Structures are given as structure tokens and as C-alpha cells.
PATIGU-715743 format. One record per residue (C-alpha): x, y, z. Coordinates in pm, 1 decimal. Layout:
N
[[X; Y; Z]]
...
//
This chain:
344
[[2666.0; 1795.0; -705.7]]
[[2523.3; 1737.3; -1048.7]]
[[2492.7; 1363.7; -988.6]]
[[2316.4; 1448.8; -664.0]]
[[2047.7; 1642.8; -835.6]]
[[2014.3; 1376.8; -1093.9]]
[[1951.9; 1127.8; -820.1]]
[[1692.2; 1355.7; -671.3]]
[[1514.3; 1388.5; -1004.8]]
[[1501.3; 1003.6; -1043.5]]
[[1374.6; 972.9; -692.8]]
[[1105.7; 1225.7; -763.6]]
[[997.0; 1044.5; -1071.8]]
[[974.8; 719.1; -883.9]]
[[760.5; 881.1; -607.7]]
[[529.0; 1012.7; -871.6]]
[[498.1; 673.9; -1037.9]]
[[420.2; 498.7; -698.3]]
[[133.2; 732.0; -592.0]]
[[-136.8; 559.0; -809.3]]
[[-70.1; 232.4; -616.3]]
[[-265.4; 384.6; -320.1]]
[[-566.7; 322.0; -530.7]]
[[-467.1; -12.5; -691.4]]
[[-737.6; -212.1; -853.8]]
[[-764.9; -557.5; -690.6]]
[[-619.1; -422.0; -355.3]]
[[-873.2; -324.6; -77.7]]
[[-680.1; 6.3; -17.0]]
[[-785.3; 311.3; 177.0]]
[[-937.0; 512.8; -110.0]]
[[-1283.1; 639.5; -203.1]]
[[-1507.0; 423.0; -409.2]]
[[-1870.8; 350.6; -512.1]]
[[-1989.9; 8.2; -369.2]]
[[-1896.7; -148.6; -39.1]]
[[-1887.2; -487.6; 131.3]]
[[-1924.6; -462.3; 511.5]]
[[-1923.2; -758.8; 751.7]]
[[-2120.0; -728.9; 1077.7]]
[[-2147.8; -913.0; 1412.4]]
[[-2375.2; -821.9; 1699.4]]
[[-2486.8; -994.9; 2021.9]]
[[-2785.5; -1215.9; 1976.8]]
[[-2973.6; -1013.8; 2247.9]]
[[-3022.7; -749.4; 1972.3]]
[[-2976.9; -471.3; 2229.8]]
[[-2664.0; -512.6; 2446.0]]
[[-2315.4; -647.4; 2405.2]]
[[-2109.0; -643.0; 2089.6]]
[[-2248.2; -433.5; 1814.1]]
[[-2120.8; -322.1; 1469.6]]
[[-2128.0; 56.4; 1381.8]]
[[-2113.8; 144.0; 1011.0]]
[[-2016.5; 499.0; 899.4]]
[[-1999.4; 639.9; 547.0]]
[[-1868.5; 987.4; 447.5]]
[[-1909.4; 1165.9; 112.8]]
[[-1588.7; 1353.1; 14.1]]
[[-1793.7; 1625.4; -156.3]]
[[-1680.3; 1539.9; -513.0]]
[[-2008.4; 1402.0; -638.5]]
[[-2377.2; 1379.9; -554.6]]
[[-2367.8; 1250.9; -189.5]]
[[-2435.1; 905.7; -46.7]]
[[-2693.0; 714.0; -250.0]]
[[-2701.3; 344.4; -150.0]]
[[-2938.5; 65.4; -187.1]]
[[-2819.3; -200.0; 44.9]]
[[-2878.8; -569.9; 96.3]]
[[-2829.3; -770.4; 410.1]]
[[-2704.5; -1126.3; 351.8]]
[[-2636.7; -1419.0; 582.4]]
[[-2294.0; -1581.8; 611.7]]
[[-2407.9; -1814.1; 330.7]]
[[-2504.7; -1510.4; 110.3]]
[[-2884.7; -1556.2; 146.3]]
[[-3062.6; -1215.5; 113.3]]
[[-3273.8; -1137.2; 419.1]]
[[-3338.2; -761.6; 393.9]]
[[-3309.2; -468.2; 155.0]]
[[-3326.8; -88.5; 210.1]]
[[-3178.5; 249.0; 122.0]]
[[-2932.2; 480.0; 278.8]]
[[-2891.0; 838.4; 170.5]]
[[-2675.1; 1137.7; 257.8]]
[[-2609.4; 1470.7; 104.9]]
[[-2281.9; 1604.8; -43.8]]
[[-2010.8; 1612.1; 218.3]]
[[-2236.0; 1435.5; 469.6]]
[[-2169.7; 1159.4; 720.0]]
[[-2437.1; 887.5; 768.1]]
[[-2425.0; 601.3; 1018.5]]
[[-2616.1; 284.4; 1105.6]]
[[-2546.5; -11.8; 1324.9]]
[[-2616.3; -381.2; 1336.2]]
[[-2875.5; -370.2; 1626.2]]
[[-3073.8; -111.0; 1422.5]]
[[-3060.9; -306.7; 1095.1]]
[[-3146.0; -650.7; 1262.8]]
[[-3443.2; -478.7; 1442.8]]
[[-3593.7; -372.2; 1114.3]]
[[-3624.9; -723.3; 992.4]]
[[-3921.5; -956.6; 1021.8]]
[[-3891.8; -1164.9; 1346.6]]
[[-3945.8; -1490.2; 1146.7]]
[[-3647.8; -1410.5; 916.4]]
[[-3406.6; -1286.9; 1172.8]]
[[-3299.3; -1627.5; 1302.9]]
[[-3132.2; -1687.7; 962.4]]
[[-2856.8; -1460.7; 1077.5]]
[[-2778.3; -1659.9; 1399.0]]
[[-2424.3; -1808.6; 1433.6]]
[[-2236.6; -1995.1; 1702.5]]
[[-1890.9; -1825.3; 1699.8]]
[[-1760.2; -1986.8; 2014.8]]
[[-1849.3; -2336.3; 1901.5]]
[[-2042.6; -2445.2; 2219.4]]
[[-2348.3; -2552.4; 2019.6]]
[[-2554.6; -2237.2; 2113.9]]
[[-2606.5; -1959.0; 1873.2]]
[[-2458.9; -1644.9; 2042.3]]
[[-2446.4; -1376.4; 1765.2]]
[[-2615.0; -1238.8; 1461.6]]
[[-2364.6; -1211.0; 1173.6]]
[[-2362.3; -1160.3; 798.7]]
[[-2254.7; -883.6; 560.9]]
[[-2409.6; -588.5; 397.7]]
[[-2353.5; -505.0; 33.6]]
[[-2398.1; -129.2; -30.9]]
[[-2476.1; -66.7; -406.8]]
[[-2438.6; 299.5; -537.7]]
[[-2752.8; 429.8; -695.1]]
[[-2680.5; 646.6; -1010.1]]
[[-2786.8; 1001.3; -980.6]]
[[-2841.9; 1270.4; -1242.1]]
[[-2477.3; 1347.4; -1271.2]]
[[-2369.2; 985.6; -1265.1]]
[[-2059.6; 1061.0; -1054.1]]
[[-1877.3; 786.4; -873.0]]
[[-1591.4; 724.0; -627.4]]
[[-1673.0; 981.2; -365.3]]
[[-1755.9; 764.7; -63.5]]
[[-1535.0; 636.3; 213.6]]
[[-1635.1; 448.1; 525.4]]
[[-1542.8; 275.4; 847.1]]
[[-1693.4; -1.7; 1050.7]]
[[-1646.7; -49.2; 1429.5]]
[[-1697.1; -348.5; 1666.8]]
[[-1808.0; -184.4; 1991.4]]
[[-1897.8; -324.3; 2332.8]]
[[-1932.3; -2.5; 2536.7]]
[[-2018.6; -163.0; 2877.0]]
[[-1675.6; -332.0; 2860.8]]
[[-1520.2; 3.0; 2748.7]]
[[-1396.1; -132.5; 2419.5]]
[[-1415.1; -21.8; 2044.3]]
[[-1213.9; -106.6; 1741.4]]
[[-1243.3; 4.3; 1381.3]]
[[-1114.2; -50.4; 1029.2]]
[[-1176.7; 129.1; 699.4]]
[[-1433.5; -14.3; 472.5]]
[[-1282.3; -147.4; 141.4]]
[[-1469.4; 51.0; -115.7]]
[[-1510.7; -80.9; -466.6]]
[[-1374.4; 162.6; -720.8]]
[[-1563.0; 241.3; -1042.6]]
[[-1345.2; 236.6; -1345.1]]
[[-1467.4; 189.6; -1708.8]]
[[-1149.0; 309.7; -1872.5]]
[[-911.3; 12.1; -1836.8]]
[[-740.1; -160.6; -2137.5]]
[[-987.9; -378.5; -2326.8]]
[[-809.4; -703.4; -2237.5]]
[[-781.1; -624.9; -1869.1]]
[[-1120.5; -455.6; -1804.8]]
[[-1319.3; -789.1; -1759.4]]
[[-1066.7; -905.6; -1506.2]]
[[-1030.9; -590.8; -1306.0]]
[[-1361.0; -399.8; -1324.9]]
[[-1597.4; -581.5; -1567.9]]
[[-1892.8; -436.4; -1741.1]]
[[-2177.7; -357.1; -1697.0]]
[[-2110.3; -211.0; -1360.1]]
[[-1725.6; -158.1; -1400.9]]
[[-1666.0; -215.9; -1029.9]]
[[-1338.7; -318.6; -878.6]]
[[-1284.9; -695.4; -809.3]]
[[-1078.7; -801.2; -509.1]]
[[-943.7; -1105.5; -686.7]]
[[-595.6; -1239.3; -749.9]]
[[-646.2; -1188.8; -1129.8]]
[[-754.4; -823.4; -1076.6]]
[[-446.3; -747.2; -866.0]]
[[-214.4; -938.5; -1107.3]]
[[-341.7; -723.8; -1401.7]]
[[-319.3; -399.6; -1210.3]]
[[44.1; -473.5; -1116.2]]
[[110.4; -576.8; -1481.8]]
[[-50.2; -254.7; -1606.4]]
[[196.1; -52.5; -1389.0]]
[[456.9; -211.6; -1608.1]]
[[295.5; -66.0; -1908.6]]
[[141.7; -393.1; -2034.5]]
[[-217.3; -390.5; -2165.2]]
[[-275.6; -760.3; -2236.6]]
[[-454.6; -995.7; -1996.0]]
[[-244.8; -1205.1; -1747.2]]
[[-338.2; -1481.0; -1498.1]]
[[-243.0; -1483.4; -1135.3]]
[[-28.3; -1780.2; -1037.0]]
[[-20.0; -1716.3; -662.4]]
[[-199.4; -1537.1; -386.2]]
[[-177.4; -1515.8; -11.4]]
[[-334.9; -1372.1; 300.0]]
[[-166.6; -1379.1; 635.3]]
[[-379.8; -1321.6; 950.9]]
[[-186.3; -1278.4; 1279.6]]
[[-349.9; -1383.1; 1613.5]]
[[-272.2; -1301.7; 1967.3]]
[[-456.6; -1457.6; 2266.4]]
[[-340.9; -1296.9; 2586.1]]
[[-506.1; -1527.6; 2838.7]]
[[-810.5; -1760.2; 2896.5]]
[[-1042.8; -1449.4; 2885.3]]
[[-907.1; -1336.1; 2549.5]]
[[-969.2; -1446.3; 2192.5]]
[[-893.0; -1366.5; 1821.7]]
[[-1156.2; -1395.0; 1557.2]]
[[-1073.0; -1414.5; 1190.8]]
[[-1331.8; -1286.0; 944.7]]
[[-1295.8; -1397.6; 587.7]]
[[-1524.8; -1265.8; 302.2]]
[[-1532.9; -1439.8; -36.0]]
[[-1742.5; -1364.8; -333.5]]
[[-1886.2; -1716.5; -331.3]]
[[-1958.9; -2017.0; -106.1]]
[[-1772.0; -2345.2; -94.2]]
[[-1500.1; -2261.4; -348.1]]
[[-1237.1; -2340.7; -75.3]]
[[-1453.7; -2608.3; 98.2]]
[[-1447.6; -2811.5; 305.2]]
[[-1131.5; -2667.7; 449.6]]
[[-782.6; -2532.6; 380.1]]
[[-487.8; -2731.4; 497.7]]
[[-239.8; -2470.8; 589.9]]
[[81.6; -2400.3; 794.8]]
[[29.3; -2245.0; 1137.5]]
[[326.5; -2061.4; 1295.6]]
[[398.1; -1958.6; 1650.6]]
[[614.0; -1662.2; 1763.5]]
[[918.2; -1887.0; 1790.6]]
[[925.0; -1991.1; 1428.7]]
[[776.6; -2327.0; 1485.0]]
[[511.2; -2440.8; 1252.2]]
[[278.7; -2737.8; 1184.1]]
[[-9.0; -2775.9; 939.5]]
[[-372.8; -2832.6; 1010.4]]
[[-729.0; -2777.7; 859.7]]
[[-921.1; -2449.0; 878.5]]
[[-1272.8; -2445.1; 757.3]]
[[-1345.0; -2173.5; 506.2]]
[[-1690.1; -2280.9; 364.0]]
[[-1905.1; -1980.1; 384.3]]
[[-1907.9; -1653.6; 182.7]]
[[-1851.1; -1489.0; 528.9]]
[[-1655.9; -1720.7; 762.1]]
[[-1599.8; -1614.1; 1118.5]]
[[-1343.5; -1837.8; 1306.0]]
[[-1262.4; -1823.4; 1678.9]]
[[-896.4; -1905.5; 1633.7]]
[[-805.0; -2096.6; 1958.2]]
[[-999.9; -2417.3; 1901.0]]
[[-812.2; -2457.7; 1568.4]]
[[-468.8; -2418.8; 1718.0]]
[[-267.9; -2749.4; 1724.7]]
[[-180.9; -2843.6; 2088.6]]
[[172.9; -2954.6; 1975.6]]
[[288.3; -2591.0; 1960.1]]
[[-2.1; -2419.6; 2144.6]]
[[-57.0; -2612.0; 2468.4]]
[[-401.0; -2580.4; 2607.4]]
[[-334.8; -2386.2; 2932.0]]
[[-27.9; -2188.1; 2821.4]]
[[-69.7; -1816.6; 2734.3]]
[[-19.9; -1595.9; 2544.9]]
[[-70.4; -1768.6; 2226.1]]
[[75.8; -1569.8; 1934.5]]
[[129.9; -1667.9; 1573.6]]
[[-5.8; -1656.9; 1218.1]]
[[-176.2; -1848.8; 946.7]]
[[2.5; -1904.1; 620.6]]
[[-283.7; -1899.5; 373.3]]
[[-95.5; -1916.2; 41.5]]
[[-228.9; -2052.0; -287.5]]
[[8.2; -2167.1; -558.5]]
[[-225.6; -2143.5; -852.5]]
[[-117.4; -2377.6; -1123.8]]
[[-60.3; -2173.4; -1435.2]]
[[-138.0; -2474.8; -1654.2]]
[[-488.8; -2520.5; -1512.5]]
[[-753.5; -2599.8; -1759.7]]
[[-979.6; -2322.9; -1618.8]]
[[-1014.9; -2018.6; -1850.0]]
[[-870.2; -1691.2; -1720.6]]
[[-1203.8; -1557.7; -1600.4]]
[[-1351.1; -1864.3; -1442.3]]
[[-1060.7; -2015.9; -1233.8]]
[[-1210.2; -2080.7; -888.8]]
[[-936.1; -1911.4; -695.4]]
[[-803.7; -1661.0; -952.6]]
[[-1155.0; -1518.9; -989.6]]
[[-1249.6; -1537.4; -622.6]]
[[-1273.7; -1209.2; -424.1]]
[[-1085.0; -1214.9; -98.4]]
[[-1126.4; -974.2; 209.2]]
[[-1014.7; -1052.0; 555.4]]
[[-993.1; -899.3; 900.6]]
[[-855.7; -1002.7; 1247.1]]
[[-1039.5; -908.4; 1567.3]]
[[-811.5; -937.4; 1880.8]]
[[-1006.3; -919.1; 2213.0]]
[[-909.8; -930.0; 2581.9]]
[[-1150.9; -897.0; 2866.1]]
[[-1130.1; -800.0; 3230.0]]
[[-1266.8; -500.3; 3412.5]]
[[-1361.5; -214.7; 3182.7]]
[[-1037.7; -43.2; 3248.4]]
[[-846.7; -362.8; 3150.5]]
[[-1039.0; -466.2; 2832.9]]
[[-923.1; -386.5; 2486.3]]
[[-984.4; -490.3; 2120.8]]
[[-799.5; -439.6; 1790.6]]
[[-954.5; -472.2; 1439.5]]
[[-711.2; -484.7; 1140.4]]
[[-728.6; -597.4; 774.9]]
[[-522.5; -903.3; 692.7]]
[[-194.7; -871.1; 521.7]]
[[-206.7; -958.2; 148.8]]
[[71.0; -1098.8; -69.4]]
[[157.1; -966.5; -410.7]]
[[44.4; -1205.0; -677.4]]
[[279.9; -1356.7; -926.3]]
[[168.4; -1380.7; -1291.2]]
//
């Protein structure tokens, strides 16, 4: 019995030590924060079809929702700025149709994209950076959010939590520049940030370099009227250009490798045109599998710790599964991509 209670004590201690991982710097986890990166897609009609709803909530611990936001194209060109405010404990919302309609008509075409690859622009797309505005109390990390892809005439909606950037000025001196650098002290979603956060859990305060990183989007295309879109956000353009050569797996453990373009700061890929016909024949459905985006970052690289093009690149990703029929037969799912622990 004594050994049993000792085991329970050890287990309790382990549970207490794991809890902070729910707000791990470098990991886009479901916790409140200060700044936000939100992708958006809406139908090029500007009024009907697919829209992106964006919702923020203040958890009541600070001074409310105080954002200055910037709308950027997929190539990170600024096209519009504005403010979004809410009181303590408030919920505020906007949507892509509303934001695009605010813009000058001559600038709006910069957001046009051709997602289905037929040569005709079919959507507006980009991302919005929400920057926290300091208030008199200078409180941070009190905002959470969600974004939803909706197409109500088809009876569909899907949502995911917004990855909020945490504010943390109190990290070890050597790790601070890699995890939440001055002057803003905002969380970085980089391999280096995650590597140093995991190393800090081991009690180490010196800087380390990430030697690997991976994200693993799954796709499922039910029939010819369905699709999967992959959305990738990076903190810079062309770091991974012109493409990534990666393994693509089906649901029977077969894999081949092919090229996937990841040029833009926000890259949206309609998956099916990039599936090799050798394991995904054109007229055969469903098509199910996953992309093995794994980077083995050479630890002997000549790049310094802070400027390595992959170690210092922020990664976010979502998969958007869609199937269309009658309104009662349509569905969509929006999920963040799985991420691999880094090695260091």
C-alpha cells in the first residue's frame, strides 16, 4: 500500500509538470495570447458563397480587446489597416466579406487567387495580423479566438481555434531572442522556439538549435464533388521555394515522392491536382492519405542560430476537407495540421 501511494505521488508530480505544456512557446496551442495570425478565404463575389468568420473573446483578465489589424495578400503585401475593439469579457466578430468590402475597389484585386487551378481567379484570400494595442494597464495574454469557413446556402460550416501569440518577457536571457524576442516579446512559431521551450522544460537555460521539424497534413477526397485544401502560413515568402519534394502516402501505406509548391507566405493548395496518379488514379475515390513534410535541418549549417532559413521560419497549417451535394449531404471539416516535436 505504501508503494501504491508513492506511485500516486509521483504521478501527481508528473501531472503538475506537464500542465504548462498546454501553453508551450513555439507551439500554436489553445491558450490565450496577445497577437494573432488569421488566414481568410471568401468567394470572389464578395457577397455569397464561402466566407470566413473571425471571432475574438476577452477572458476578462485584462483590459478588453484592443487590436490594430493589417490585411495582407498571400504574398504579404499590406492592402488595408483598421482597428477592432471590445470591452472586458466581450466577444467581437468580423468576416472576410465585410473586411474586403471596406477596401478601395482598385486595391481589392490584389487579394484575388485561383485555388482550383483553372486559370480564373475564384476567391479573395490572404491573412490578417491582429496586433495588440497597449492600454493603460499594459496587460496581455487575455484574448482567445476562432475562425470559421462557412457557406450557409450549402448548409456547411467548420471552425478552428486561432493560434494566439503569447507575450512573455521573462524567459532566460539566451532563449528569449529565439522564443519571444524583444522589443515585443511575442511568441514565435518556429522550430527554434519550440526546441528551446522543450529544452527549458528539462531545466536548461542555454540556447539550442532545432535539428528537425515536421508538419503532417491529412487529406480525404470523398468523390469528384469533394476536395481538400491545405493552408500553410509562413513568416516569409520564398524560403521554401520553388517547391518541397516530399513523400505522399495513401491509406494503404504506399508512398511516392513529388513536388508541392510552397512559395507564398500564405499558400493555399487544392490537393487533388498534386496527387501522383500512380497511387491515386484519376477516377478512383475516395482518395485518402497524408503529406510527409519533414525537415532534417543540418546541425552543422553555417547559418547562425537566429537566421537559419528553416529554423527561424514560423510555420502554421490547416486542412480544410469539403464534400458537396444537397444541403443535407454537404459537410466540411477544418483542423490544424499535426506537428512533430523538434530535435535539438
